[in-house]
C-alpha positions in Angstrom: 101.1 66.6 97.3 104.2 68.3 98.8 103.8 71.0 101.4 106.0 74.0 102.1 105.8 75.3 105.7 105.4 78.8 106.8 107.5 79.6 109.9 106.4 79.6 112.6 102.8 78.2 112.2 100.1 80.4 113.8 101.6 83.3 115.7 99.7 83.4 118.9 101.0 85.6 121.6 101.7 85.1 125.3 104.5 84.0 127.5 105.5 80.4 126.8 105.4 77.9 129.6 104.9 74.2 130.1 101.3 73.0 130.2 99.5 74.2 133.3 95.8 73.3 133.5 95.1 74.4 137.1 92.5 77.1 137.9 93.9 78.3 141.3 95.3 81.6 140.1 92.1 82.5 138.2 90.0 81.8 141.3 92.2 84.1 143.4 91.9 86.9 140.9 88.2 86.5 140.7 87.9 86.6 144.5 90.1 89.7 144.9 89.3 91.7 141.8 86.1 90.4 140.4 85.5 88.1 137.5 85.9 90.6 134.7 89.3 92.1 135.1 92.4 92.0 132.8 94.2 89.7 135.3 91.5 87.1 134.9 91.7 87.6 131.1 95.5 86.9 131.3 94.9 83.8 133.4 92.3 82.5 131.0 94.7 83.1 128.1 97.5 81.2 130.0 95.1 78.3 130.6 94.1 78.3 126.9 97.7 78.1 125.8 98.3 75.2 128.1 95.4 73.5 126.5 96.8 74.3 123.1 100.1 72.7 124.1 98.0 69.6 124.9 96.1 69.8 121.6 92.9 70.4 123.5 91.8 73.2 121.1 88.1 72.8 121.6 88.6 73.4 125.3 90.9 76.4 124.7 88.5 78.3 122.4 85.9 79.3 125.0 88.6 80.5 127.3 90.1 82.8 124.6 86.6 84.1 123.7 86.0 84.9 127.4 89.4 86.6 127.7 88.6 88.7 124.6 85.2 89.7 126.0 86.7 90.7 129.4 89.4 92.8 127.8 86.9 94.6 125.5 84.6 95.3 128.5 87.3 96.4 130.9 89.8 98.2 128.6 87.7 99.3 125.7 87.5 97.9 122.1 90.6 99.6 120.8 93.1 98.7 123.6 96.3 96.9 122.5 95.4 94.0 124.9 92.2 93.5 122.9 94.4 93.2 119.8 96.4 90.4 121.5 93.2 88.6 122.4 91.9 89.0 118.9 95.1 87.6 117.5 95.2 84.7 119.8 91.6 83.7 119.1 92.1 84.1 115.3 95.2 82.0 115.4 93.2 79.1 117.1 90.4 79.5 114.5 93.0 79.3 111.7 94.6 76.3 113.3 91.2 74.6 113.3 90.6 75.3 109.6 88.1 78.2 110.1 89.8 81.0 108.0 86.6 82.8 107.3 86.1 83.3 111.1 89.7 84.1 111.7 90.2 86.8 109.0 88.0 89.6 110.4 89.7 89.1 113.8 93.2 89.3 112.3 92.1 92.5 110.4 90.7 94.1 113.5 93.9 93.3 115.5 96.0 94.9 112.8 93.9 98.0 112.7 94.1 98.4 116.5 97.8 98.0 116.5 98.4 100.4 113.7 96.3 103.0 115.5 97.6 102.5 119.0 101.3 101.5 118.3 102.0 103.2 115.0 102.4 101.6 111.5 106.1 100.5 112.0 105.8 98.7 115.4 107.0 95.1 115.6 103.5 94.0 116.8 102.1 95.4 113.6 104.5 93.2 111.7 103.2 90.2 113.6 99.6 91.1 112.6 100.7 91.7 109.0 102.4 88.3 108.8 99.4 86.5 110.4 96.9 88.1 108.0 99.2 87.5 105.0 99.5 83.8 105.9 95.7 83.4 106.1 95.4 85.1 102.7 98.1 82.9 101.2 96.3 79.8 102.7 93.1 80.9 100.9 94.9 81.5 97.5 94.9 85.3 97.6 98.6 85.6 96.8 98.4 89.0 95.3 96.8 90.4 98.4 99.2 88.6 100.7 102.5 89.6 99.1 102.5 93.3 100.0 101.6 92.4 103.6 104.6 90.0 103.8 106.9 92.6 102.3 105.7 95.3 104.7 106.2 93.0 107.7 109.7 92.2 106.4 110.6 95.9 106.0 109.4 96.6 109.6 111.4 93.8 111.1 114.6 94.7 109.2 114.3 98.3 110.4 113.4 97.4 114.0 115.5 94.3 114.6 118.3 94.3 112.1 118.9 92.2 108.9 120.0 89.1 110.8 117.2 88.8 113.4 115.1 85.6 113.6 111.9 87.6 112.9 113.5 88.8 109.7 114.2 85.1 108.8 110.5 84.3 109.5 109.4 87.0 107.1 111.9 85.9 104.4 110.7 82.3 104.7 107.0 83.2 104.5 107.5 85.6 101.5 109.6 82.9 99.8 106.9 80.3 100.2 104.4 82.6 98.6 106.8 83.3 95.7 107.3 79.6 95.2 103.5 79.0 95.1 103.3 81.8 92.5 105.9 80.0 90.5 108.5 82.7 91.0 111.2 80.3 91.9 114.2 82.4 91.0 113.0 85.1 93.4 112.1 82.7 96.2 115.4 80.7 96.3 117.8 83.5 97.7 115.2 84.4 100.3 114.9 80.8 101.5 118.7 80.5 101.6 119.0 83.7 103.6 116.3 82.6 106.0 118.0 79.3 106.5 121.4 80.9 107.2 119.9 83.3 109.7 118.0 80.5 111.5 121.1 78.2 111.7 123.2 81.1 113.1 120.7 82.5 115.6 118.8 79.4 116.7 121.3 76.6 116.1 121.6 74.1 113.3 119.3 71.5 115.1 116.4 73.8 115.8 113.0 72.8 114.5 112.6 76.1 112.7 115.8 75.2 110.8 114.1 72.0 109.8 111.2 74.0 108.4 113.5 76.1 106.3 115.4 73.0 105.1 112.1 71.5 104.0 111.0 74.6 102.1 114.3 74.9 100.3 114.2 71.2 99.5 110.8 71.7 98.0 112.0 74.4 95.7 115.1 72.4 94.7 112.8 69.5 93.8 110.6 71.9 91.7 113.8 72.9 89.8 114.9 69.2 89.3 117.8 69.3 91.7 116.7 66.1 93.2 119.9 64.9 94.9 120.4 68.2 96.7 116.7 68.2 97.7 116.8 64.7 99.1 119.7 65.6 101.3 117.9 68.5 102.8 114.6 66.6 103.2 116.4 63.9 105.2 118.2 66.4 107.3 114.9 68.2 108.0 113.3 64.9 109.0 116.1 64.0 111.4 115.9 67.4 113.1 112.1 67.4 113.4 112.0 63.9 114.9 114.8 64.6 117.3 113.6 68.1 118.5 109.8 67.7 118.4 109.3 64.0 118.8 108.5 61.2 116.3 104.8 61.9 116.3 104.8 65.6 115.7 102.8 66.7 112.6 106.0 68.4 111.3 107.6 65.0 111.1 104.6 63.8 109.0 105.1 66.7 106.7 108.8 65.9 106.2 108.0 62.2 105.6 105.3 63.1 103.1 107.7 65.4 101.2 110.6 63.0 101.2 108.3 60.2 100.0 107.1 62.4 97.1 110.7 62.7 96.0 111.3 59.0 96.3 108.2 58.3 94.3 109.4 60.8 91.6 112.6 58.8 91.4 110.8 55.5 91.2 111.7 54.3 94.7 108.2 53.3 95.7 109.3 50.6 98.2 111.2 53.3 100.2 108.3 55.8 99.9 105.5 53.5 101.1 106.5 53.1 104.8 107.2 56.8 105.0 103.7 57.6 103.8 102.2 55.0 106.1 104.0 56.6 109.1 103.0 60.1 108.0 99.4 59.1 107.8 99.5 57.4 111.2 100.9 60.6 112.8 98.1 62.7 111.4 95.4 60.2 112.3 96.8 60.2 115.8 96.9 64.0 115.9 93.3 64.2 114.7 92.0 61.9 117.4 94.1 63.6 120.1 93.3 67.2 119.2 89.6 66.6 118.5 89.8 68.2 115.0 91.1 67.0 111.7 94.6 67.9 110.7 94.4 70.0 107.5 96.9 67.7 105.8 95.3 64.4 106.7 93.3 63.9 103.5 96.2 64.9 101.2 98.6 62.4 102.9 95.9 59.7 102.9 95.5 60.2 99.1 99.3 60.1 98.6 99.5 56.9 100.5 96.7 55.3 98.6 98.2 56.4 95.3 101.6 55.0 96.3 100.0 51.6 97.1 98.2 51.7 93.7 101.6 52.4 92.0 103.0 49.4 93.9 100.3 47.2 92.2 98.0 46.8 95.2 94.3 46.0 94.6 91.5 48.3 95.7 90.7 45.9 98.5 94.4 45.8 99.6 94.5 49.6 99.6 91.3 49.8 101.7 92.7 47.3 104.2 96.0 49.2 104.5 94.2 52.5 105.2 92.0 50.9 107.8 95.0 49.2 109.4 96.7 52.6 109.9 93.6 54.0 111.5 93.3 51.1 113.9 97.0 51.0 114.8 97.1 54.7 115.7 94.0 54.4 117.8 95.5 51.6 119.7 98.7 53.5 120.2 96.8 56.5 121.5 94.9 54.4 124.0 98.1 52.9 125.3 100.3 55.9 125.5 98.1 59.0 125.6 100.5 60.6 123.1 100.2 64.3 122.7 101.6 66.8 120.1 102.9 70.2 121.0 101.4 73.4 119.5 103.8 76.3 119.2 102.9 79.8 120.2 104.5 83.1 120.9 
């Protein structure tokens, strides 16, 4: 199974910084202003994002829930800061494969922003995009499409036609159109998103790799395999260089390139790519404390490739177990971690 990528992944909100797990600032705020003020909620959110950067999502969740409760109690249930807290918690729930829990939080955040900021505010576009992506991920494409289109229109009006946020909306709408088999509509949007990203972010940015991957997937769908392979390989190189060789985005690129190689009967080239992709996601799962949503599909792809290579059932089982053990050993030796993006 090949995977397109929305860009960026979950749109959590807060000022980006390197991982910072200390509690000193929170303790000071609690001493001076009590334990239930917005300053404490902000510090809890900062700590939660640091934990997300370290893939410690189970530890981040209670901090985000407490930050939400503090903001609701101190500012009221309709305050824009409450919408930020709802969005951040919903993004984490979606990242841990709990869309049913995330959806009402995304919807409430959207409603608060529309009421407090107006229907055409950029923050409303963020909420529209987040909700649309959840709906797309749960196969409600018809409901998601108008939300993506509205987010795109808001960002084009507020930011201009060549802004990175516009490119994000174009990419996400195009991914939906591709999944709806409306490939002729999707392609120009993907090409425009790629061009904006390369111009504004630079040609070696990981977001550009996402767009290359998505365009390559569409080209493969339309049997333009040589062009697709070139883009897959470029996306893989950018992701590995900018995010590190063990980032889940690298696994996605490897999986997609391997699918193309299998389609062109180059199984010997595809097999090590799938083995590496599976290893990355196994490592992520053990490090993050929750299963990566693409782990099982990549595992199935690797097993199928081994079968196509003529391996016996026993040999396939042994290969799968070998990947599991190898990545556990690597984790124990290096303490590898994978970054989670936020904004």
